[in-house]
Phi, psi and omega in degrees: 000314180298320179302312182295319181293314182296316178293324177298322178297314179298314179297318182296318179295321187269338183241356184049049189223353179288145179278169180297333180278354179088010180293147181285147175277134176272144180120174187269097172264128180246128175226143179229166172271130179242162168236146180238125172280113188294327183285320186257342184082002182291132180245135178229144178269134183263313181265175189224049174292127183273166168297135183202165176291330180267156172296136173225106189239125167249124186208172176057058179285151175214132184280147165289155182300333178272357177076010184263345182223164169228153166249142182206171176258140182228128172244116192265351174200170185303320183259003184284150174289148177285131185250144172265121184231146178245130179217160179277159182284322182239150358282171177254140355287148182288152173295164182305325176099170183272126178280130179246345181189171168257134180162199190220158168049061179286150177220127182283137181286155180299331180272358173083002186260342193224150176235129173266146180200171175262123181278169185298344178265359177096008175275157168271125179236163166237154180209147175294153180300334179275003178090007180252168172072040179294141179214132173280124183261321182212132174224162180120177185070183176280330178194159175228148186203169170056055176296144180217126181282140167289156183301331179274358177076008184268342188224146172245129167265150178202166177261135178237133175275123183261322177220184180299334185235007184236125172237143178224158175272132177238161170231152181210146174303141183296338177275356183104157182154201181270119178295147179240130183281129179264310183262141186241172177104181184262009183272203182232123174230128186219181172057054180292147178212121180285143169290155182300331178272357177079006184270350184215159175230123172270154181198170174257137176228147184273134180272173181295333180276003178094346178275167182254155175220156176273130178231167177220146178222163173293167187296343176265006177090358181270170175058041179290140178210156180283142175252314184287163194268011174068015178268351180216191174248111195241143182205181174054058178288149174215129182280144168290153183301332178275359176076009186266338184227158174230126172263146184205175180255133175239129176293137183240032178063227182293342178286346186089193184266152180224158176269137175232160176227143178218167173297147176295348174275351180098181177108206186297141183245154179245134177287139181252322187260150183280169178293346181282355181229139161269129188228133180217168170056058181284149174215127179289145171287159183302328179275349177082009181269333184238153169238124172270146179203166174262137183205169173217153180280149183250340186088356177273156178272000000 
């Protein structure tokens, strides 16, 4: 069940085709990992999923601390399990990469030795980059998603589903332990992202009108405030390494999703990706010059 739901989310974001019940779309949806040069706007494709009758999805990229590799999730057919794969950045297109586990939403640790991910049963796990030393870090709730490392590597933030309509941000020691709930209430808060200094966590929260906004809170979950300007439905925040900017996803209606960037203080946002791409799940490179994301072409100019 977790496998079908997670892949349905990826397909839905990239193809605007998943149903409200989370059922998978039949047909060949192709998604690849791209990089965007924030200064020049130049976009390059990193992976090489071809056009095919079956779904081929590369999504949820995360950079190694030295910027030479990425870990990402790959679904190679409609009924295939989602795989965690590690590949180098150059040359382009990158090879498929080495599979280290089955699961979703991998995130590279700050010290470069470990990857956190969501396993097929919905637990948060960690695993060595070489595929050894698996450990369950957090289990419980209806589902868990979006693991995010604190800058010191000691803590993982993640989203936990509590009821059919409630998600909250939790934190847990990276070595495992008792998760602690950060965000409260009956609403939905997802997509946690630590600030580079570790003093704050950005996340997406659902508004009363059903749209999403980017918010930020202190590391203990207090003093939450809105960052995005309420002109769109925004999610998946990621901090620049210098802590000055946040890149995020904004829904664009029939055009699909696009990447935007704003000041870490909030306010007006600037679009980064063209209408020719649907773009989701952004992650800054360690040097802050590139943003990796999952995307698909739309045929629009």
